[in-house]
C-alpha positions as CSV (number, residue, x, y, z in Angstrom):
1,M,-22.9,-24.4,14.7
2,T,-19.8,-26.6,14.3
3,T,-16.7,-24.9,15.7
4,F,-13.2,-25.6,14.5
5,T,-10.0,-24.8,16.3
6,T,-9.0,-21.4,15.1
7,G,-5.5,-21.1,13.9
8,A,-5.0,-24.8,13.6
9,G,-3.9,-25.7,10.0
10,T,-3.8,-24.1,6.6
11,L,-7.5,-24.3,6.0
12,T,-8.5,-22.3,9.0
13,R,-5.8,-19.7,8.4
14,D,-6.9,-19.3,4.8
15,A,-10.5,-18.9,5.9
16,L,-9.4,-16.1,8.2
17,A,-7.2,-14.5,5.6
18,V,-10.0,-13.7,3.2
19,L,-12.0,-11.7,5.7
20,Q,-11.8,-7.9,6.0
21,P,-13.6,-7.2,9.2
22,G,-14.3,-4.0,11.0
23,F,-14.3,-3.3,14.8
24,T,-15.5,-0.7,17.2
25,G,-13.4,1.9,19.0
26,T,-10.4,4.0,18.2
27,T,-7.8,1.6,19.7
28,A,-6.9,-1.9,18.7
29,P,-9.2,-4.5,20.4
30,D,-7.6,-7.5,21.9
31,W,-9.7,-9.9,19.7
32,V,-8.4,-8.3,16.6
33,R,-4.8,-8.7,17.8
34,R,-5.4,-12.3,18.5
35,R,-6.9,-13.0,15.1
36,L,-4.0,-11.2,13.4
37,A,-1.6,-13.6,15.1
38,E,-3.7,-16.5,13.9
39,G,-3.8,-15.5,10.2
40,L,-6.1,-12.5,9.7
41,V,-4.5,-10.3,7.1
42,S,-6.9,-7.4,6.8
43,V,-8.9,-5.0,8.9
44,A,-11.3,-2.2,7.8
45,L,-11.6,1.2,9.3
46,F,-14.9,3.2,9.4
47,G,-15.9,6.6,10.7
48,R,-16.4,5.1,14.2
49,N,-12.6,4.3,14.3
50,V,-11.4,7.8,13.5
51,A,-10.8,10.7,15.7
52,D,-8.0,12.5,13.9
53,P,-5.0,11.5,11.7
54,E,-2.7,11.1,14.7
55,Q,-5.0,8.7,16.4
56,V,-5.4,6.6,13.2
57,T,-1.6,6.5,12.8
58,A,-1.3,5.2,16.4
59,L,-4.0,2.7,15.8
60,T,-2.5,1.2,12.6
61,A,1.0,1.2,14.2
62,A,-0.4,-0.8,17.1
63,L,-2.1,-3.3,14.8
64,R,1.2,-3.7,12.9
65,T,3.0,-4.9,16.0
66,E,1.0,-8.1,15.4
67,R,1.4,-8.3,11.7
68,D,3.8,-6.0,9.7
69,D,2.2,-6.8,6.3
70,L,-1.3,-5.9,7.5
71,L,-3.8,-4.6,5.0
72,V,-5.7,-1.6,6.5
73,A,-8.7,-0.8,4.3
74,I,-10.9,2.3,4.4
75,D,-13.8,3.7,2.4
76,E,-12.2,7.1,1.6
77,E,-13.7,8.2,-1.7
78,A,-13.3,11.8,-0.5
79,G,-16.0,14.2,-1.4
80,D,-19.3,13.2,0.1
81,V,-18.0,9.8,1.3
82,T,-15.2,10.4,3.8
83,R,-14.1,8.4,6.8
84,L,-10.7,10.0,7.5
85,E,-12.5,13.4,7.9
86,V,-15.9,12.1,8.9
87,R,-16.4,14.8,11.6
88,T,-15.4,17.8,9.5
89,G,-16.0,17.0,5.9
90,S,-13.4,16.2,3.3
91,S,-10.5,18.3,2.2
92,F,-11.0,17.0,-1.3
93,P,-13.9,17.3,-3.7
94,G,-15.5,14.0,-4.9
95,N,-15.5,12.4,-8.3
96,H,-18.4,14.4,-9.7
97,A,-16.6,17.7,-9.1
98,L,-13.4,16.3,-10.6
99,G,-15.3,15.1,-13.6
100,A,-16.9,18.5,-14.1
101,V,-13.5,20.1,-14.3
102,D,-12.4,17.2,-16.6
103,D,-8.7,17.6,-16.1
104,P,-7.2,14.1,-15.6
105,A,-3.9,15.7,-14.4
106,L,-5.8,17.4,-11.6
107,T,-7.6,14.2,-10.7
108,R,-4.3,12.4,-10.5
109,R,-2.8,15.2,-8.3
110,V,-5.9,15.0,-5.9
111,A,-5.7,11.3,-5.7
112,R,-1.9,11.4,-5.1
113,E,-2.3,13.8,-2.2
114,L,-5.1,11.7,-0.8
115,G,-2.9,8.6,-1.1
116,R,-0.1,10.5,0.7
117,R,-2.3,11.3,3.6
118,L,-3.7,7.8,3.9
119,A,-0.2,6.2,3.7
120,A,1.0,8.6,6.4
121,C,-1.8,7.3,8.6
122,G,-0.9,3.7,7.9
123,V,-3.8,3.0,5.6
124,N,-2.8,1.0,2.5
125,L,-6.1,-0.2,0.8
126,N,-8.7,2.3,-0.3
127,W,-12.1,1.2,-1.4
128,A,-12.1,3.8,-4.2
129,P,-12.6,5.1,-6.8
130,S,-16.1,4.6,-7.9
131,A,-16.0,3.8,-11.6
132,D,-19.7,3.8,-12.0
133,V,-21.2,5.7,-14.9
134,N,-24.1,7.7,-13.5
135,A,-26.4,6.8,-16.3
136,N,-29.5,7.2,-14.1
137,P,-29.6,10.7,-12.6
138,D,-32.2,9.4,-10.1
139,N,-29.8,6.8,-8.7
140,P,-30.2,6.9,-4.9
141,V,-26.8,5.7,-4.0
142,I,-24.2,6.8,-6.6
143,G,-24.9,10.3,-7.8
144,V,-21.9,12.6,-7.1
145,R,-19.8,9.6,-6.2
146,S,-19.5,9.1,-10.0
147,F,-17.2,11.1,-12.3
148,G,-20.2,11.6,-14.6
149,R,-22.5,10.1,-17.2
150,D,-20.1,10.0,-20.1
151,P,-18.2,6.6,-20.2
152,A,-15.1,8.1,-21.8
153,L,-14.8,10.8,-19.2
154,V,-15.4,8.3,-16.3
155,A,-12.8,6.0,-17.8
156,R,-10.0,8.6,-18.1
157,H,-10.6,9.9,-14.6
158,T,-10.8,6.5,-13.1
159,A,-7.4,5.6,-14.6
160,A,-5.9,8.9,-13.3
161,Y,-7.3,8.4,-9.8
162,V,-5.9,4.8,-9.7
163,E,-2.5,6.0,-10.8
164,G,-2.4,8.9,-8.3
165,L,-3.5,6.9,-5.3
166,Q,-1.2,4.0,-6.0
167,S,1.8,6.2,-6.4
168,H,2.0,6.4,-2.6
169,G,1.6,2.6,-2.1
170,V,-2.1,2.8,-1.3
171,A,-3.9,0.1,-3.3
172,A,-6.9,1.4,-5.3
173,C,-10.1,-0.7,-5.2
174,T,-12.1,0.3,-8.2
175,K,-15.8,-0.2,-7.7
176,H,-18.7,-1.3,-8.1
177,F,-18.1,-4.0,-10.8
178,P,-19.8,-4.4,-13.3
179,G,-21.3,-0.9,-12.7
180,H,-23.8,0.4,-10.2
181,G,-24.7,3.7,-12.1
182,D,-28.0,2.7,-13.7
183,T,-29.8,1.4,-10.6
184,S,-32.8,2.9,-8.9
185,V,-32.5,0.8,-5.7
186,D,-29.9,1.2,-3.0
187,S,-28.2,-2.2,-2.5
188,H,-27.7,-1.4,1.2
189,H,-31.4,-2.2,1.4
190,A,-32.4,-4.5,-1.4
191,L,-31.2,-6.2,-4.6
192,P,-31.1,-3.8,-7.6
193,Q,-31.4,-5.1,-11.1
194,I,-30.0,-3.4,-14.2
195,D,-31.8,-4.3,-17.4
196,L,-29.6,-3.5,-20.4
197,D,-28.2,-5.2,-23.5
198,A,-24.7,-6.6,-23.9
199,T,-23.6,-3.8,-26.2
200,T,-24.5,-1.0,-23.7
201,L,-22.9,-3.0,-20.9
202,H,-19.6,-3.3,-22.7
203,E,-19.5,0.2,-24.1
204,R,-20.8,2.1,-21.1
205,E,-20.6,0.2,-17.7
206,L,-17.4,-1.8,-18.4
207,R,-15.3,0.9,-20.2
208,P,-14.1,2.5,-16.9
209,F,-13.2,-0.8,-15.4
210,R,-11.1,-1.7,-18.5
211,A,-9.3,1.6,-18.0
212,A,-8.7,0.9,-14.3
213,I,-7.3,-2.6,-15.2
214,E,-5.0,-1.0,-17.8
215,A,-3.9,1.5,-15.2
216,G,-3.0,-1.3,-12.8
217,T,-5.6,-1.1,-10.2
218,R,-4.6,-3.6,-7.4
219,A,-8.2,-4.4,-6.4
220,V,-11.7,-4.3,-7.8
221,M,-14.9,-4.3,-5.6
222,T,-18.0,-6.1,-6.7
223,A,-21.5,-4.8,-6.8
224,H,-24.5,-6.4,-5.2
225,I,-26.6,-6.0,-8.3
226,R,-28.3,-8.4,-10.7
227,V,-27.5,-8.0,-14.4
228,P,-29.7,-10.5,-16.3
229,V,-27.7,-10.1,-19.6
230,L,-24.7,-11.6,-17.7
231,D,-26.4,-13.8,-15.1
232,P,-30.2,-13.8,-14.7
233,E,-30.1,-15.5,-11.3
234,R,-27.2,-14.3,-9.1
235,P,-26.0,-10.8,-8.2
236,A,-22.5,-10.0,-9.4
237,T,-20.9,-10.6,-6.0
238,L,-22.1,-14.2,-6.1
239,S,-21.8,-14.9,-9.8
240,P,-19.1,-17.1,-11.3
241,R,-20.1,-15.9,-14.8
242,I,-19.4,-12.3,-13.8
243,L,-16.4,-12.5,-11.5
244,T,-14.6,-15.4,-13.1
245,G,-16.0,-15.5,-16.6
246,L,-16.1,-11.8,-17.3
247,L,-13.7,-10.0,-14.9
248,R,-11.0,-12.7,-14.8
249,D,-11.2,-14.5,-18.1
250,E,-12.6,-11.9,-20.6
251,L,-11.2,-8.7,-19.1
252,G,-7.9,-10.3,-18.0
253,Y,-7.9,-8.9,-14.5
254,D,-5.5,-10.7,-12.1
255,G,-5.6,-8.6,-9.0
256,L,-7.7,-8.8,-5.8
257,I,-11.5,-9.1,-6.0
258,V,-13.1,-7.6,-2.9
259,T,-16.8,-7.8,-2.2
260,D,-19.0,-4.9,-1.2
261,G,-20.2,-5.1,2.4
262,M,-21.7,-8.6,2.8
263,E,-24.1,-7.5,5.5
264,M,-25.9,-5.3,3.1
265,G,-29.5,-6.2,2.4
266,A,-29.0,-7.1,-1.2
267,V,-27.0,-10.2,-0.2
268,A,-27.5,-10.9,3.5
269,G,-31.2,-10.2,3.2
270,T,-31.5,-12.6,0.2
271,Y,-29.0,-15.3,0.7
272,G,-28.0,-15.0,4.4
273,L,-24.6,-13.8,5.5
274,E,-22.7,-17.1,5.9
275,H,-24.1,-18.6,2.8
276,G,-23.5,-15.4,0.8
277,V,-19.8,-15.4,1.9
278,V,-19.3,-19.0,0.7
279,L,-21.0,-18.3,-2.6
280,A,-18.9,-15.1,-3.1
281,I,-15.6,-17.0,-2.6
282,A,-16.8,-19.8,-4.8
283,A,-17.7,-17.3,-7.5
284,G,-14.2,-15.8,-7.6
285,A,-14.1,-13.2,-4.9
286,D,-10.9,-13.1,-2.8
287,A,-11.7,-10.8,0.1
288,I,-14.9,-10.5,2.1
289,C,-15.8,-7.0,3.2
290,V,-17.7,-7.2,6.4
291,G,-17.9,-4.9,9.4
292,G,-19.8,-1.8,8.4
293,G,-22.6,-2.9,10.7
294,L,-21.2,-6.2,12.1
295,A,-18.0,-5.4,13.9
296,D,-17.4,-8.1,16.4
297,E,-15.3,-11.3,17.0
298,D,-18.4,-13.6,16.8
299,T,-19.1,-12.5,13.2
300,V,-15.5,-13.3,12.2
301,L,-15.7,-16.7,13.8
302,R,-19.0,-17.4,12.2
303,L,-17.7,-16.6,8.7
304,Q,-14.4,-18.4,9.2
305,N,-16.3,-21.5,10.3
306,A,-18.8,-21.2,7.4
307,L,-15.9,-21.3,4.9
308,V,-14.2,-24.2,6.6
309,T,-17.4,-26.1,6.8
310,A,-18.1,-25.4,3.1
311,V,-14.7,-26.8,2.1
312,R,-15.1,-29.9,4.2
313,S,-18.5,-30.5,2.8
314,G,-17.3,-30.1,-0.8
315,E,-19.5,-27.0,-1.4
316,L,-16.3,-24.8,-1.8
317,P,-13.2,-26.2,-3.5
318,E,-10.2,-25.9,-1.1
319,E,-8.0,-24.7,-3.9
320,R,-10.4,-21.8,-4.6
321,L,-10.1,-20.7,-0.9
322,A,-6.4,-21.1,-1.0
323,D,-6.1,-19.0,-4.2
324,A,-8.2,-16.3,-2.6
325,A,-6.1,-16.2,0.5
326,A,-2.9,-16.1,-1.6
327,R,-4.2,-13.1,-3.5
328,V,-4.9,-11.3,-0.2
329,R,-1.4,-12.0,1.1
330,S,0.1,-11.0,-2.3
331,L,-1.5,-7.5,-2.1
332,A,-0.4,-7.2,1.5
333,A,3.2,-7.9,0.4
334,W,2.9,-5.3,-2.4
335,T,1.8,-2.6,0.0
336,T,4.6,-3.5,2.5
337,G,7.2,-3.2,-0.3
338,M,5.8,0.1,-1.4
339,R,5.8,1.4,2.2
340,H,9.6,1.1,2.2
341,S,10.1,2.2,-1.4
342,P,11.5,5.7,-2.3
343,S,9.1,5.6,-5.3
344,A,6.2,6.1,-2.9
345,A,7.6,9.4,-1.7
346,G,6.3,12.8,-3.0
347,D,5.9,16.4,-2.1
348,P,2.7,17.3,-0.2
349,A,0.1,19.4,-2.0
350,P,-2.2,20.4,0.9
351,E,-4.2,23.0,-1.1
352,I,-4.9,20.8,-4.1
353,G,-8.4,19.8,-2.8
354,L,-9.5,23.4,-2.4
355,T,-8.0,24.3,-5.8
356,A,-10.0,21.5,-7.4
357,A,-13.2,22.5,-5.6
358,R,-12.9,26.1,-6.8
359,R,-12.4,25.0,-10.4
360,A,-15.5,22.8,-10.2
361,V,-17.9,25.6,-9.2
362,T,-20.2,26.9,-11.9
363,V,-22.2,30.1,-11.4
364,T,-25.2,31.4,-13.4
365,R,-26.3,35.0,-12.7
366,A,-29.6,36.6,-13.5
367,A,-29.5,40.1,-14.9
368,G,-28.2,42.6,-12.3
369,P,-28.4,40.8,-9.0
370,A,-27.1,42.8,-6.1
371,P,-23.9,41.5,-4.6
372,V,-24.1,39.8,-1.2
373,T,-22.4,42.2,1.3
374,A,-24.6,41.9,4.4
375,P,-25.4,38.9,6.7
376,V,-27.8,36.5,5.0
377,Y,-30.0,33.6,6.1
378,V,-28.7,30.2,4.9
379,A,-31.6,27.7,4.5
380,T,-30.2,24.2,4.0
381,F,-32.7,21.7,2.6
382,S,-31.5,18.3,3.8
383,P,-32.5,15.0,2.2
384,A,-32.2,11.7,4.1
385,P,-28.6,10.6,3.6
386,N,-27.8,7.3,2.0
387,I,-25.9,4.8,4.1
388,A,-22.7,5.1,2.0
389,V,-22.5,8.9,2.8
390,G,-23.8,8.6,6.4
391,D,-25.3,11.3,8.5
392,E,-22.3,12.2,10.6
393,T,-20.5,14.4,8.2
394,P,-21.5,18.1,8.1
395,W,-22.2,19.7,4.7
396,G,-23.4,23.0,3.2
397,V,-22.2,26.6,3.1
398,G,-23.6,27.9,6.4
399,A,-20.5,27.5,8.6
400,E,-18.3,29.2,6.0
401,L,-20.7,32.1,5.4
402,E,-21.1,32.6,9.1
403,R,-17.3,33.0,9.2
404,L,-17.1,35.3,6.2
405,L,-20.2,37.3,7.0
406,P,-20.6,37.6,10.8
407,G,-24.2,37.8,11.8
408,T,-25.3,35.3,9.2
409,A,-27.9,32.8,10.5
410,T,-28.6,29.3,9.5
411,G,-31.4,26.7,9.6
412,H,-32.0,23.2,8.3
413,F,-35.4,22.2,6.8
414,T,-36.9,19.1,5.3
415,G,-40.2,17.9,3.8
416,P,-43.3,19.6,2.5
417,G,-43.7,23.2,3.6
418,A,-40.0,23.6,4.1
419,G,-39.9,26.7,2.0
420,T,-42.5,28.5,4.1
421,E,-40.7,27.5,7.3
422,A,-37.4,28.8,5.9
423,L,-39.0,32.1,4.7
424,R,-40.5,32.6,8.2
425,A,-37.1,31.9,9.9
426,A,-35.3,34.2,7.5
427,G,-37.2,37.2,8.9
428,G,-36.8,39.4,5.8
429,R,-33.1,38.7,5.3
430,R,-31.7,37.7,1.9
431,V,-31.8,33.9,1.6
432,V,-29.1,31.5,0.4
433,A,-30.9,28.3,-0.3
434,V,-28.8,25.2,-0.3
435,V,-30.1,22.0,-1.9
436,R,-28.7,18.5,-2.7
437,D,-30.1,16.7,-5.7
438,E,-33.1,18.9,-6.0
439,H,-34.3,17.0,-9.0
440,R,-34.8,13.9,-6.8
441,H,-36.9,15.6,-4.2
442,P,-40.0,17.5,-5.3
443,W,-40.4,19.1,-1.9
444,M,-37.0,20.9,-2.5
445,G,-38.2,22.3,-5.8
446,A,-41.4,23.5,-4.1
447,A,-39.3,25.1,-1.3
448,L,-37.2,27.0,-3.9
449,D,-40.4,28.1,-5.7
450,T,-41.6,29.6,-2.5
451,L,-38.4,31.4,-1.6
452,I,-37.8,32.8,-5.1
453,A,-41.4,34.0,-5.4
454,A,-41.0,35.9,-2.1
455,G,-37.4,37.1,-2.7
456,P,-36.2,37.3,-6.3
457,D,-32.7,38.0,-4.9
458,T,-32.5,34.5,-3.5
459,V,-29.2,32.7,-4.1
460,V,-29.4,28.9,-4.8
461,V,-26.6,26.5,-4.2
462,E,-26.9,23.0,-5.6
463,M,-24.4,20.6,-3.9
464,G,-25.6,17.4,-5.6
465,V,-26.0,16.3,-9.2
466,P,-27.3,19.3,-11.2
467,Q,-30.3,18.5,-13.3
468,S,-32.8,21.3,-12.7
469,T,-32.7,24.6,-14.7
470,P,-30.7,27.2,-12.9
471,R,-32.8,29.7,-11.1
472,G,-32.6,32.5,-8.5
473,A,-30.6,35.7,-8.6
474,V,-27.5,33.5,-8.5
475,H,-27.3,29.8,-9.1
476,I,-24.2,28.1,-7.9
477,T,-23.3,24.4,-8.6
478,T,-20.6,22.7,-6.7
479,H,-21.0,19.1,-8.0
480,G,-20.6,17.7,-4.4
481,A,-20.9,18.5,-0.8
482,A,-17.4,18.1,0.6
483,R,-16.2,20.7,3.0
484,V,-14.0,22.3,0.4
485,C,-17.0,22.5,-2.0
486,G,-18.8,24.4,0.7
487,V,-15.8,26.8,1.0
488,A,-15.7,27.3,-2.7
489,A,-19.5,27.9,-2.9
490,A,-19.3,30.5,-0.1
491,E,-16.6,32.3,-2.0
492,A,-18.8,32.3,-5.0
493,V,-21.8,33.6,-3.0
494,L,-19.8,36.7,-2.0
495,A,-18.3,37.1,-5.5
496,G,-21.9,37.1,-6.9
């Protein structure tokens, strides 16, 4: 590999400026400090970098001693996908719960409070909201991360979210362009393809992105998906037709274009990491998200050198790289200005997340079920988490019911025979069965069949996308598995 002198000249600084790398640990590594001094503009935080808000505040302050206009990015969708509260679960319901309420003013207030908390921690770029229309209920990676399956609903809540978040100087990064909602493959693992006609694309997938652009979203994140009606060969992240022709020229978007994680299988596994990064910048992307899995200095140097080499070989126009770097610096300048602006101030609303989660809960009761007054057995049926959600964040209603009903016991089950195992573990106690996307997991449906046949007073709590017919003595739908959704569901169990 050819090595260039890092920090020497505009070209190498521009190549460094377009990267948004992650790192390990809860303090600022020396190598990140060095690269900031040499031209790095952005860093990305993940769950591994977070202990508590005070620690994140100290971390971002330490990083800004090297560069005051630093962009600190995070994947804080709230709901199921949380990094700031990765150990406890989110204080805010996710998009699907907000879409179920369908009160854009509430969505705006939730996003405003989330933005306030992020800004207080020194985070100023949030890879959210998801503007994907959940057209495919079997989608393995979007699901409750979407506001819903109605394009008009998704559009109005996307706009409200962007406005609320950015009111505190935290740049929204609307994703995953041109729309990840109709996929059946997780792009973390492979390259999905969406086969749809141009009319459906414009009326369904693109409608929320148009709303986000009109609302002033400061960033848009690309999707690692192939959309043949737009480009039969390259995925959106690497497609000039999609990023430049559609997003820039046709939709008139002039903000920052950020890639989804470039180490994901859909790109790195198909094109290779370095080549994929060069193709993305050439296609019209401005910032390269990398660091979810690759979080080291060597990766940053490899990608910087790949970009410099591509410019010197003529594969990547130097003016395209310079334009991308300028857009990154421009967003950094906007966030810095907002950080010191009175317009970014606002009163805290600490209970707004729980308020929203309570409003999102729906309850269906069978005729005459006995109320829950005694300790129960909470059987949680856990699917394998997708990579975006991760497996670190707790979910369910068990912890809250243990608090509200001392003596309540809990258990986690998965796979065929889970219902029989749960019934045995319950030992005759009334069962609260907690599922997540039951319609996607036949073994969950079979488990509920077993429990309800043995105990018609079984309470069912669905914490994913509701698709199945309500059943059980009480059927509670939360539209998400955030911590506050669990609290709201536990309250509903006792009310039932």
